[in-house]
N, C-alpha and C positions, 0 to 999 in steps of 0.2 A: 109459506111462512110470510106473514105480513111484515111491513116495515116496522111497526111497533113491536112485534114479537122479536124481530131480529135485533133491534136496538136494546130491548130488554135482555136478550140472550148475551149480547156483547158486554153490556154493562155488568151483568150479574156473574157471568161465567168466565169470559176471557180476561176481563180487566180486574178481577178480584185481587190479584197480587201486584198490580201496578198502581202507580199514582193516578188518581182519578182525573187530573187535569191534562194528562198526556193525550188521551183519546176522548173526544166527545163527538161521536158519530152523527148525532142529530144536528148539531151546530154546523158540522162540516157539510152535511147533506144540504142544509138550508142555504149556507153560504155559496155552495156550488150552484144551486138552483138560481139564486139571485144573480150570480155572475153570468150564468148562461142567458138569463132574460135580458140583462144589460147588454151583453154582446149581440143578442138577436136584435135589440132595439137599434144599436149602432149600425148593424148591417142593413136593417130596414131603412134607416135614415139615409144611408149611402145609396141604396137602391132607388129610393124615392127622389133623391136629389136630381137624378137625370130627368124625371118627369117634371120636376119644378123648373129646371133650366129650359126645357122644351115647351113650357107653358101648358102642360096637360093638367097639372095640379097646382093649387096655391099652397103657400107656406102653412096656412091655417088648416087646410085639408090634410097635409102631411103630418103636422103636429097632432091633429085629432086621431089619425090612424095609429100613430106611435103610442099616444097616451092610452087609447082604447086597447091596443094590444097588451101594453104593460099591465093595465088594470085587470084584464081578463086572465093574464098569467098569474097575477098575485092571488086571484080568487080561486084558481085551480088547486 
């Protein structure tokens, strides 16, 4: 069952007798995804800060890596 099929099933079958604003599976899925990407970027920044302090990477290189990671995750 694809994500779209599941969302359609939940909206049409399980939520039929409930108020529609109680559960919005798709919005919750997207919000969770965005939160996970943000947390991953924070962890990546923490990891790269050691390389910045030791002079292996510049701040520009670290910012580029984080920006590129975030952009590629948004496109996925």
